[in-house]
C-alpha angles and dihedrals in degrees: 000000000000091000091046092049094047093050093045090054093047092047095046091050093053092047092052101042111083122233135196124237128213091275095052094256121135118248137175130217117250119229092255095049091047091050092048093050094047091047097059092034096051092051088052093241095122123191098185133253107327140222091357138358110285124245118235090263093054092046091053092050092048091051090052091047093051092058091040097053096038090053088047091053092048091050093046095048091047093050091047092052092049090050094050087053094050110109095211092053091046089050091051092050090049091046090053092048089048094051090048091051091051092046091054092056103103097174135068115294139169130216117234118197116213128009123238138122094294098047088045091059089046091053091054092047091051092050089049088055092052094256121135120224135213120193135203114194126170097202113079093206093053090047088052090050090053090052090051090055089074099214115191119245096038115264111214112222126197120200102215146106107296096210096056117105090220092058091052090049091049088052090059101255090154094050117118086230096056107102105171149354126224122206114173102164123149087230110087094196091057091050088049092052093047091051093050093047094045094052091049094050094042119009092185098057122108112240121203117187141166126245132175105194134044090244091054092049093052092048091051094046089051090050090058105266113154099200121031115181121196107184092195092056091046091052087050091053090049093052089048091051091049088054103041107020115014090172090062089049089053090049091051093051088050092051088049088050090235096119137006124241090259094062120112114278110244112217132173125205114244095231143057096033122166122197121201111204129025098214127118092303095042092050092050092048092049091052090050093049092048091054087054092050095250121136110209128196111236123206114196130161096198107091094208091050089050089053090051092048090054091046088054090058103260110150102194109056122153121191115218145062118303090216086074114091090211091057091049091050089055087054087053093238093172088066097037117111098190133027122184114199105204107163121129093236116088094199091053090047093052091045093053092047091052092049092048093051090055092050099042124005093187094062113110107231124207116183139188116230111198100182122054090212092064092060095104091052092049092046093052089051089069095229112176094233132003122206114201113185093195089052090048090053091049092052098041098043094046093045093049094053102034102028105025095167092055089052090050090048090055092051091053091049091067089065093056132083135233094264091055090048094049091050090050093049090050091050094049094048094044097045099038120001143271094292113035121177126231123233129185126205133179121203097235139108095274102049104024111017096161095050091044094052092045093052094043100044109024100057089219128117129245131200129216087245088074090068091046097058125104117256089215095053119009091197087073131069120224122232095280136138116188103222105180143353121198117199113182101303095341125099126204112193118205096351118204121247090254092059106128116233127226135193114283092020112153114213131195116203134191107204147125127267093265093054091047091056092047092050091053093048095047091049096047111022115079094207095050091044093051092051093050093048101041104019090232123107113239113230133193121231126201119219114235110222121203122227091251090054090049 
């Protein structure tokens, strides 16, 4: 405004003050000429007195204008520099850019609250599964680190308080493309606040949160969270499967894409188990073992936790550090078949594992790893099995949002026994191969238009076998095993090929790449679908038009 006002005064003065041309006649500057002269004079370029020599009055006014406009420029530039250094202004510019980036996302995306090693891995897995991501992070340094990661496609990041409703709105929680929000904070109160705020802002959004106790899980579910992941409960289930049904444990790792079906089956004897650490993980493991009729020995150096363990009914509690050989001798480590190292300190866990190996090489060692960055150290230690809570959160959260049927399949596995798991393993390997892929399909207009139209308009039934036939020879079945069908609130595990499909059915297949391609073609290509259903190839015919008709 200062620059504009100073220019306006200088220009108006030049227009009003009369001048004299080379013939002695009076002339006046036009607005354009006056603007042109002030422009090059105010910036101190200077082209002389144009178009004619100035009168004394014009020279006086020009002198005044020079000081007026130059001072105006100095003030304007100084103010602009100050403004560009103002944090509030910079934050507003960043917020405007962030909102614009979010508004330009025209595909499904999820909002992730907080940035760390765990959420970084989740971002990459989401991107690999064709899901866009938006991040809210309170720490500027962490946000800068995210930007330096260079995720493709671009991941917009907002530096703001994650628990504020305004931050969630800015991140696009009300957008039709926003499919979920992920909150994996250690603070249960913060996760609860996020859940409540998110459900108010968008009741239809899927909310995935972290919990570390059964009570926290129940509170979050009551608040409206759709996916509540407790890494310690998951580890407990995995140990239970390794004891009672190793084949189910292998199936779960395959669904997580951690191992193939040809990997070695990991099993744990159901006796002589020692647990080091009676924290949240240790408590969860002891409760699980108690339900399975197994009495573990607990080693804990914290006296109050030892008292709590005894109060919980654990008979064999040893107070002391499991790094001490004397304490391990008291736990009869030389006769122990399994030791689960469950403390929240990686250095302690590695030290205990090293000591146990020296005392009894036959003991199966399961260890908890707390930091993802320590994986190479744990792996080099040749521990029999490593539990990584952060890695579990990555797999479970991503699977629940991107592959919801696989997640439901894993929940159903926990209700089955070893014999059932062995039969399914045998069927998958024999029908497909040692590393089948999973593929999810919903009978709707977007994912299976031909099947949808046929079921809706023909009045005829259609079985799941239709989708499993080969496009090259409909008399042959592809390498497919239907794993699960979800119909509203009903779940049909391992449905037969004669299972009749309905609109909105959600199907999980285990198959190879060729079968996946065939399923997609049959479900969406009118010619391939017609051939599979009728056995006759559908052809197109051109109508020949005579010259008279033309």
